[in-house]
C-alpha positions as CSV (number, residue, x, y, z in Angstrom):
1,X,-17.2,-22.8,16.2
2,X,-15.2,-19.7,17.5
3,X,-12.0,-20.3,15.6
4,X,-13.7,-20.3,12.3
5,X,-12.9,-24.1,11.4
6,X,-15.8,-26.1,10.2
7,X,-16.0,-30.0,10.7
8,X,-16.6,-32.5,13.3
9,X,-13.1,-32.6,14.8
10,X,-11.8,-28.8,14.4
11,X,-11.7,-26.3,17.2
12,X,-9.8,-25.8,20.6
13,X,-10.4,-26.7,24.0
14,X,-11.6,-23.8,24.7
15,X,-14.3,-24.1,22.0
16,X,-15.5,-27.3,23.7
17,X,-15.8,-25.5,26.9
18,X,-17.9,-22.8,25.6
19,X,-20.1,-25.1,24.1
20,X,-20.3,-27.3,27.3
21,X,-18.5,-30.3,26.1
22,X,-16.1,-32.3,28.6
23,X,-12.2,-32.4,27.6
24,X,-11.2,-35.8,27.8
25,X,-7.6,-35.0,26.7
26,X,-4.7,-34.1,29.0
27,X,-3.3,-35.4,32.4
28,X,-6.7,-36.3,34.3
29,X,-8.7,-37.2,31.2
30,X,-8.4,-41.1,31.7
31,X,-10.0,-40.5,35.2
32,X,-12.6,-38.7,33.7
33,X,-13.3,-41.4,31.0
34,X,-13.0,-44.1,33.7
35,X,-15.9,-42.5,35.9
36,X,-18.3,-41.9,32.6
37,X,-17.4,-45.5,31.8
38,X,-18.4,-46.7,35.1
39,X,-21.2,-44.7,35.3
40,X,-22.6,-45.9,32.1
41,X,-22.0,-49.6,32.6
42,X,-23.4,-49.6,35.9
43,X,-26.7,-48.0,34.9
44,X,-26.6,-50.6,32.3
45,X,-26.1,-53.4,34.7
46,X,-28.8,-52.2,36.7
47,X,-31.4,-52.4,34.1
48,X,-30.3,-55.7,33.0
49,X,-30.5,-57.2,36.2
50,X,-34.0,-55.7,36.8
51,X,-34.9,-57.3,33.7
52,X,-33.2,-60.5,34.2
53,X,-34.8,-60.5,37.8
54,X,-38.2,-59.9,36.3
55,X,-38.1,-62.6,33.8
56,X,-37.0,-65.0,36.6
57,X,-39.7,-64.0,38.7
58,X,-42.2,-64.3,36.0
59,X,-40.6,-67.8,35.3
60,X,-41.6,-69.0,38.7
61,X,-45.3,-67.6,38.5
62,X,-46.1,-69.5,35.2
63,X,-47.8,-72.8,35.2
64,X,-44.9,-75.1,34.3
65,X,-46.2,-77.1,31.1
66,X,-43.9,-79.7,29.1
67,X,-43.4,-78.6,25.6
68,X,-45.2,-81.2,23.2
69,X,-45.1,-80.1,19.6
70,X,-41.6,-79.5,17.8
71,X,-42.3,-75.7,17.7
72,X,-43.1,-75.6,21.6
73,X,-39.7,-77.4,22.1
74,X,-38.0,-74.9,19.7
75,X,-39.1,-72.1,21.5
76,X,-38.7,-73.6,24.8
77,X,-34.8,-74.2,23.9
78,X,-34.8,-70.5,22.5
79,X,-35.9,-69.1,25.7
80,X,-33.6,-71.3,28.1
81,X,-30.3,-70.0,25.7
82,X,-31.5,-66.6,25.5
83,X,-32.1,-66.3,29.5
84,X,-28.7,-68.3,29.9
85,X,-26.9,-65.7,27.7
86,X,-28.5,-62.4,29.5
87,X,-27.2,-63.9,32.7
88,X,-23.7,-64.4,31.3
89,X,-23.9,-60.7,29.8
90,X,-25.1,-59.3,33.5
91,X,-22.1,-61.4,35.2
92,X,-19.5,-60.3,32.7
93,X,-20.6,-56.8,33.1
94,X,-20.6,-57.3,37.0
95,X,-17.1,-58.5,36.9
96,X,-16.2,-55.4,34.7
97,X,-17.6,-53.3,36.9
98,X,-15.6,-54.7,39.7
99,X,-12.5,-54.4,37.7
100,X,-13.3,-50.5,37.2
101,X,-13.7,-50.2,40.9
102,X,-10.4,-51.6,41.9
103,X,-8.8,-49.2,39.2
104,X,-10.5,-46.3,41.0
105,X,-9.5,-47.3,44.4
106,X,-6.0,-47.6,43.2
107,X,-5.9,-44.2,41.9
108,X,-7.6,-42.5,44.3
109,X,-11.0,-41.9,42.2
110,X,-14.2,-41.5,44.3
111,X,-16.8,-43.2,42.5
112,X,-19.5,-42.7,44.9
113,X,-19.5,-38.9,45.0
114,X,-19.1,-38.6,41.4
115,X,-22.4,-40.4,40.6
């Protein structure tokens, strides 16, 4: 660090800028954090959506067979619940994305050009 201090949290804002780190403090820091959070969440949401869609399509293409053994029934129940949880996670992430988009709109933050 340029100021001679060692440690994870020592240094000045100038040190962070010199090292290429973003400064999330100050008046507009929360706006940068909102954009960063939105960008990361949108990326994760799109990946989860693609994964869920792929699983759904694969389910349509598979031969449907009734589970007969206790092990097959247990595996089928688990698969059902995993699928439901992943869809619920995707829905919740989508709702949170929407809330971030509303906040950005209210504050005049353009998420489209920042992505």
